Legacy VTK file of the C-alpha trace (Angstrom):
# vtk DataFile Version 3.0
C-alpha trace
ASCII
DATASET POLYDATA
POINTS 478 float
118.385 80.750 131.787
117.094 83.121 129.301
113.468 83.919 129.211
114.309 84.642 125.767
112.394 85.000 122.750
110.629 81.914 121.625
109.949 81.616 118.099
108.012 83.883 115.835
106.560 84.429 112.531
106.114 85.456 108.940
106.319 83.291 105.908
105.220 79.795 104.958
107.714 77.298 103.676
106.989 76.157 100.214
106.258 78.964 97.840
102.888 77.495 96.932
101.986 76.987 100.632
103.341 80.419 101.501
101.047 81.961 98.907
98.120 79.996 100.102
98.697 80.978 103.770
98.992 84.656 102.925
95.923 84.439 100.804
94.065 82.878 103.721
95.418 85.356 106.221
94.681 88.437 104.256
92.273 87.959 101.374
89.880 85.312 102.652
88.632 87.342 105.605
88.001 90.298 103.316
86.046 88.072 100.839
83.954 86.775 103.823
83.307 90.256 105.095
80.002 91.778 104.372
79.779 94.239 101.559
77.899 96.688 103.953
79.445 100.089 103.895
80.585 101.584 107.188
81.638 105.206 107.672
83.551 106.261 110.748
82.782 109.984 111.123
84.281 112.784 113.227
87.634 111.009 113.611
91.115 112.578 113.932
93.224 110.212 111.870
96.808 109.232 112.723
98.132 107.566 109.531
101.014 105.791 111.192
103.775 107.357 109.042
104.739 110.084 111.611
102.791 112.717 109.587
100.592 115.239 111.292
97.115 114.360 112.525
94.386 114.638 109.914
91.650 116.527 111.678
87.978 115.724 111.591
87.861 112.982 108.900
85.407 110.539 107.575
86.699 106.986 106.872
84.643 104.834 104.573
85.028 101.039 104.925
83.620 98.160 102.835
84.385 94.504 102.774
86.998 94.942 105.526
88.940 97.519 103.474
89.316 101.333 103.692
87.785 102.818 100.567
88.159 106.476 101.281
89.395 109.030 103.821
88.161 112.597 103.419
87.506 115.691 105.515
84.078 115.869 107.169
83.635 119.103 105.326
83.510 117.197 102.064
81.576 114.193 103.408
78.111 113.685 102.041
76.137 110.586 102.918
75.097 109.403 99.493
74.552 105.779 100.601
71.532 105.832 102.942
72.157 102.274 103.896
75.704 102.998 105.025
76.282 102.413 108.789
77.585 105.374 110.676
80.066 104.979 113.525
80.647 108.419 115.239
84.176 108.570 116.576
83.132 111.785 118.482
86.497 113.392 118.079
88.525 110.359 118.998
91.974 109.592 117.448
92.013 106.810 114.903
95.331 104.952 114.623
96.373 101.779 112.711
96.070 98.473 114.646
99.192 97.951 116.730
101.786 95.283 115.839
103.682 93.413 118.495
106.663 91.740 116.852
107.696 89.661 119.862
104.934 87.592 121.570
105.454 84.145 122.908
101.792 83.119 122.580
101.928 79.643 124.082
104.888 79.787 126.496
103.926 78.243 129.845
105.429 77.932 133.338
109.137 77.245 133.504
110.683 74.540 135.656
114.096 73.086 136.167
114.620 69.312 135.845
117.624 67.252 136.837
118.505 64.628 134.265
121.523 62.440 134.947
122.771 65.040 137.332
122.465 67.830 134.763
119.983 70.742 135.321
117.693 71.071 132.244
115.192 73.997 132.064
111.799 73.225 130.601
108.572 75.130 129.931
104.998 73.778 129.650
103.297 75.331 126.619
99.593 74.861 125.957
96.974 75.673 123.530
94.908 77.329 126.334
97.626 79.761 127.070
97.886 80.641 123.451
94.157 81.166 123.171
93.842 83.648 126.032
97.064 85.385 125.057
95.620 86.003 121.509
92.426 87.457 123.125
94.400 89.669 125.488
96.461 91.063 122.616
93.393 92.031 120.631
91.736 93.625 123.746
94.719 95.934 123.959
94.632 97.057 120.294
97.202 94.497 118.814
95.713 93.392 115.530
98.892 91.724 114.105
101.767 89.994 115.863
104.805 87.783 115.445
105.575 84.824 117.677
109.392 84.430 117.468
109.564 80.980 119.055
107.666 78.255 120.782
106.517 74.696 120.442
106.161 74.373 116.684
102.896 72.515 116.527
101.286 74.919 119.021
102.457 78.169 117.387
101.418 76.994 113.901
98.035 75.745 115.211
97.317 79.106 116.841
98.016 80.928 113.647
95.730 78.644 111.704
92.956 78.835 114.289
92.973 82.625 114.145
92.892 82.509 110.301
89.919 80.197 110.461
88.063 82.393 112.926
88.112 79.722 115.623
89.773 82.101 118.171
89.920 85.865 118.427
93.196 87.573 118.223
95.776 89.367 116.019
96.791 88.109 112.626
99.757 86.037 113.478
103.128 85.070 112.014
105.195 82.428 113.879
108.416 80.644 114.358
108.773 77.138 115.790
111.274 75.927 118.414
114.265 78.236 118.814
117.323 76.645 117.220
120.452 76.654 119.434
123.209 74.318 120.686
121.664 74.088 124.146
118.535 72.329 125.481
115.595 74.150 126.897
112.736 71.572 126.800
109.716 72.618 124.703
111.455 75.917 123.717
114.716 75.128 121.888
115.835 72.377 119.530
119.600 71.652 119.945
121.624 71.234 116.803
125.198 69.911 116.656
126.405 70.564 113.107
125.553 72.118 109.781
123.457 69.158 108.659
121.313 69.005 111.729
120.796 72.798 111.439
119.514 72.390 107.872
117.395 69.364 108.841
115.699 71.326 111.656
115.018 74.348 109.430
113.391 72.063 106.876
111.402 70.296 109.591
109.941 73.583 110.746
109.329 74.768 107.248
107.370 71.686 106.470
105.313 72.253 109.661
104.167 75.664 108.368
106.201 78.289 110.236
106.819 81.759 108.796
110.012 82.521 110.586
113.091 80.681 111.843
114.642 81.802 115.148
118.316 81.279 115.773
119.726 81.603 119.256
122.360 82.718 121.560
125.154 80.101 121.409
125.277 79.513 117.703
128.703 80.308 116.243
128.962 82.295 112.984
129.252 79.233 110.717
126.166 77.534 112.053
124.201 80.796 112.126
125.076 81.317 108.446
123.990 77.804 107.615
120.585 78.419 109.372
120.045 81.674 107.492
120.906 79.994 104.171
118.591 77.061 104.816
115.720 79.295 105.849
116.043 81.632 102.924
116.099 78.662 100.610
112.558 77.807 101.931
111.420 81.390 101.609
111.389 81.953 105.391
112.751 84.996 107.221
115.143 84.628 110.072
115.288 86.453 113.422
118.040 86.005 115.982
118.750 86.354 119.651
122.471 86.590 119.456
125.636 86.631 121.580
128.217 84.046 120.273
127.855 85.717 116.822
127.917 89.556 116.742
125.173 91.670 115.222
127.651 92.862 112.637
128.436 89.324 111.504
124.863 88.279 111.558
123.790 91.311 109.388
126.573 90.446 106.915
125.312 86.797 106.789
121.841 88.102 105.761
119.826 87.790 108.975
116.467 89.661 108.550
115.754 90.728 112.144
117.408 90.801 115.638
115.530 90.625 118.883
116.399 92.434 122.152
118.277 95.567 122.594
121.392 93.964 124.036
124.136 93.005 121.509
125.825 91.111 124.386
128.943 90.120 122.427
132.201 90.748 124.099
133.779 91.338 120.697
131.892 94.687 120.469
133.446 95.986 123.667
136.771 97.701 123.950
139.514 95.060 124.333
140.489 96.352 127.814
136.898 95.833 129.083
136.358 92.219 127.826
137.859 90.407 130.845
135.709 92.386 133.150
132.667 91.443 131.110
133.531 87.805 131.178
134.160 87.885 134.887
130.661 89.250 135.408
129.011 86.663 133.136
127.804 84.368 135.958
125.392 86.930 137.229
122.167 87.862 135.530
123.037 91.544 136.006
125.644 90.876 133.313
122.946 91.321 130.857
123.153 95.011 131.620
126.903 95.002 132.268
127.498 95.139 128.481
126.011 98.740 128.540
128.239 99.968 131.297
131.340 98.748 129.363
130.391 99.622 125.809
131.795 102.585 123.972
128.999 103.774 121.713
131.472 105.890 119.683
133.900 103.097 119.036
134.753 101.876 115.536
133.232 98.434 116.307
129.778 99.927 117.299
129.782 102.318 114.386
130.514 99.440 111.936
127.772 97.421 113.562
125.212 100.144 113.117
126.306 100.891 109.575
126.051 97.235 108.687
122.607 96.836 110.259
121.417 99.734 108.243
123.052 98.745 104.973
121.593 95.258 105.164
118.148 96.427 106.305
118.199 94.517 109.492
115.492 95.548 111.981
115.934 95.585 115.713
113.138 94.513 118.027
114.317 96.054 121.424
111.825 94.509 123.881
112.651 97.262 126.312
109.756 96.378 128.524
111.187 92.955 129.321
114.479 94.433 130.478
112.740 97.276 132.296
110.598 94.759 134.130
113.790 92.910 135.123
115.487 96.163 136.227
112.467 97.393 138.164
111.410 93.918 139.299
111.224 95.079 142.896
108.703 97.762 141.975
104.961 97.488 142.309
104.513 98.825 138.782
105.196 95.243 137.510
104.694 92.798 140.408
101.387 94.342 141.389
100.313 95.493 137.877
96.457 95.252 137.717
96.790 93.998 134.098
98.353 90.741 135.447
94.850 89.318 135.356
95.347 89.127 131.578
98.464 87.028 131.848
96.817 84.080 133.563
97.256 82.731 137.098
99.568 79.824 136.208
102.099 82.154 134.592
101.879 84.830 137.348
102.223 82.124 140.044
105.335 80.861 138.141
106.904 84.263 137.944
106.193 84.942 141.587
107.457 81.703 143.013
110.250 80.620 140.608
110.888 82.050 137.217
111.922 85.599 136.807
114.805 87.464 135.187
116.149 88.874 138.435
116.154 85.749 140.524
118.393 86.118 143.533
119.070 89.791 143.070
119.880 91.790 146.070
118.865 95.430 146.599
122.351 96.437 145.423
121.828 94.492 142.168
118.565 96.378 141.541
120.338 99.652 142.345
123.071 98.774 139.827
120.646 97.838 137.131
118.724 101.061 137.564
121.985 103.104 137.290
122.787 101.432 133.958
119.328 101.833 132.519
119.999 105.285 131.011
122.641 103.615 128.876
120.030 101.295 127.488
117.903 104.270 126.608
120.938 106.034 124.927
121.695 102.974 122.884
118.088 102.664 121.802
117.977 106.304 120.736
121.374 105.967 118.952
120.065 103.158 116.759
116.967 105.212 115.889
118.931 108.353 115.163
121.336 106.428 112.907
118.474 105.106 110.813
118.288 101.478 111.989
114.701 100.219 111.697
113.058 99.506 115.050
109.913 97.558 115.672
107.834 97.289 118.795
108.009 93.948 120.489
107.526 92.953 124.192
108.597 89.380 124.815
105.140 88.903 126.201
104.446 85.962 128.522
107.932 86.228 129.981
108.021 87.428 133.589
105.723 90.472 134.249
105.254 91.137 130.599
101.428 91.040 130.036
100.244 90.311 126.501
98.871 93.461 124.878
99.198 95.732 127.857
102.998 95.536 127.692
103.061 97.004 124.174
101.742 100.245 125.583
104.583 100.174 128.111
106.971 99.533 125.271
105.742 102.687 123.501
106.179 104.633 126.736
109.780 103.348 127.146
110.588 104.279 123.476
109.419 107.834 124.226
111.296 107.921 127.505
114.410 107.003 125.529
114.016 110.230 123.581
111.980 109.102 120.504
109.008 111.313 119.646
105.511 109.860 120.252
104.731 110.149 116.534
107.759 108.039 115.711
106.926 105.562 118.428
103.530 105.026 116.829
105.201 104.384 113.440
107.485 101.893 115.064
104.544 99.954 116.422
102.539 100.196 113.160
104.169 100.903 109.863
107.537 99.308 110.806
105.899 96.248 112.146
104.003 95.785 108.951
107.193 96.120 106.953
108.882 93.511 109.070
105.995 91.066 108.433
106.038 91.806 104.759
102.543 93.202 104.935
103.081 96.863 104.096
100.529 96.634 101.344
97.896 95.400 103.730
98.332 96.901 107.228
100.381 99.377 109.180
98.891 102.623 108.104
95.455 104.190 107.821
95.162 104.538 104.063
92.753 103.734 101.277
93.201 100.150 100.100
94.416 98.856 103.444
92.707 96.459 105.771
90.484 98.269 108.269
92.499 97.198 111.254
92.041 100.227 113.469
92.112 101.441 117.062
90.127 104.421 118.339
91.727 106.300 121.193
90.039 108.924 123.401
92.991 111.265 123.399
95.830 112.308 121.141
98.930 110.035 121.577
101.129 112.609 119.917
100.528 114.870 122.859
100.995 112.059 125.432
101.931 108.577 124.406
100.050 107.156 127.410
96.932 107.935 125.438
97.381 104.712 123.567
95.943 103.071 126.644
92.675 104.923 126.301
91.075 102.553 123.858
87.471 103.156 122.985
87.285 100.362 120.480
89.278 98.002 118.331
88.380 97.115 114.732
89.764 94.195 112.894
89.102 93.670 109.126
86.256 96.130 109.310
84.497 94.586 112.375
84.549 95.833 115.960
86.303 93.322 118.150
83.931 91.511 120.466
80.879 92.047 118.219
LINES 1 479
478 0 1 2 3 4 5 6 7 8 9 10 11 12 13 14 15 16 17 18 19 20 21 22 23 24 25 26 27 28 29 30 31 32 33 34 35 36 37 38 39 40 41 42 43 44 45 46 47 48 49 50 51 52 53 54 55 56 57 58 59 60 61 62 63 64 65 66 67 68 69 70 71 72 73 74 75 76 77 78 79 80 81 82 83 84 85 86 87 88 89 90 91 92 93 94 95 96 97 98 99 100 101 102 103 104 105 106 107 108 109 110 111 112 113 114 115 116 117 118 119 120 121 122 123 124 125 126 127 128 129 130 131 132 133 134 135 136 137 138 139 140 141 142 143 144 145 146 147 148 149 150 151 152 153 154 155 156 157 158 159 160 161 162 163 164 165 166 167 168 169 170 171 172 173 174 175 176 177 178 179 180 181 182 183 184 185 186 187 188 189 190 191 192 193 194 195 196 197 198 199 200 201 202 203 204 205 206 207 208 209 210 211 212 213 214 215 216 217 218 219 220 221 222 223 224 225 226 227 228 229 230 231 232 233 234 235 236 237 238 239 240 241 242 243 244 245 246 247 248 249 250 251 252 253 254 255 256 257 258 259 260 261 262 263 264 265 266 267 268 269 270 271 272 273 274 275 276 277 278 279 280 281 282 283 284 285 286 287 288 289 290 291 292 293 294 295 296 297 298 299 300 301 302 303 304 305 306 307 308 309 310 311 312 313 314 315 316 317 318 319 320 321 322 323 324 325 326 327 328 329 330 331 332 333 334 335 336 337 338 339 340 341 342 343 344 345 346 347 348 349 350 351 352 353 354 355 356 357 358 359 360 361 362 363 364 365 366 367 368 369 370 371 372 373 374 375 376 377 378 379 380 381 382 383 384 385 386 387 388 389 390 391 392 393 394 395 396 397 398 399 400 401 402 403 404 405 406 407 408 409 410 411 412 413 414 415 416 417 418 419 420 421 422 423 424 425 426 427 428 429 430 431 432 433 434 435 436 437 438 439 440 441 442 443 444 445 446 447 448 449 450 451 452 453 454 455 456 457 458 459 460 461 462 463 464 465 466 467 468 469 470 471 472 473 474 475 476 477
């Protein structure tokens, strides 16, 4: 079973409603914010666009917005009532954006119905609430939920907008649309009409994104994309039956997970071997062993992704946690306290991505991991837009904390720290359609900021050294 994406986030269905929700999400908090002026002094500013650090800056904020950024040499405190927040030489970055968080996903079980095994999960508002708080704690000020129980994901978004819970600004999808059944996670469709009906049902419920899943053939995927775009919703996909190339040509907006998975993208001589391995969960990584990254099929796929502006959300941390699932870095991670005991118990005793793996399976997965890194770097080098997502609340992937691991894995793949920061800020904002509001530290943007003790350009692990988190001009927790 795939602890796959669940459904995520950005646009509301009817134009009018879409405008109203965006206004609520972005403008209303700013109107409610006090007009008091706050100046962050002695801050080294990292804009989020991969440019050099701006040394020793003063950042002026009012009504939740950045008014001005200037050198401390030029800063004069003309407003005696302005509050001063001394950054003491810390590094100010944009709020982080996790583009793949399953806010409400709960423990997974396997039911037997009429002799047929049916996976299920138990989502809850309580899980969503503490997930949102955990995300903000780790510097995530905006996020996308790419799939879950529709009424819970939409309710979580609305509660955050209303200030009823703390957490990142959120865009959401509803149930993942597929041909298979995963209770409380997917909705199974059987033809083009049921696909259109389900898209419209979720649009009416208030989702921002539609998530299309693994087993959908090309015709049904295309119908889902068309129906979603007709309701002004974006579409993300976890794909296998339809190739990334075909999905990009059909107009999909985003693809989740680093693994293309489709046998059609492999050399013809390798496809039978891939099919033969499909019954083992290690087959998720088998694709990388068999793929020829210099083949015409892969080149065409990458070119098509770029030409159609399709972004990729790699979720490296999920696959790394699977590959190193016998390693204390995940199964004894101190941050597991932020995942909640019911999920951790479920991962420990039943649901994990490497269920039944032998030591040889782990050794095999680790031997293939460099190919995952190579493919990630190839996409980046060829100009495909990457965002930073984690698949949080799937096994061993802790909400918020895992995004810092994702950044470290991007850097380990050969991407520079400054570019990894951009992937987790500016690129995420573009995916959510909010580049005019968030994603960079610039005048006019929301004051969604994170202050770090040390320079993440020098060591990406510095993103973990959070001194404070600011959302809409207010320090989180105050």
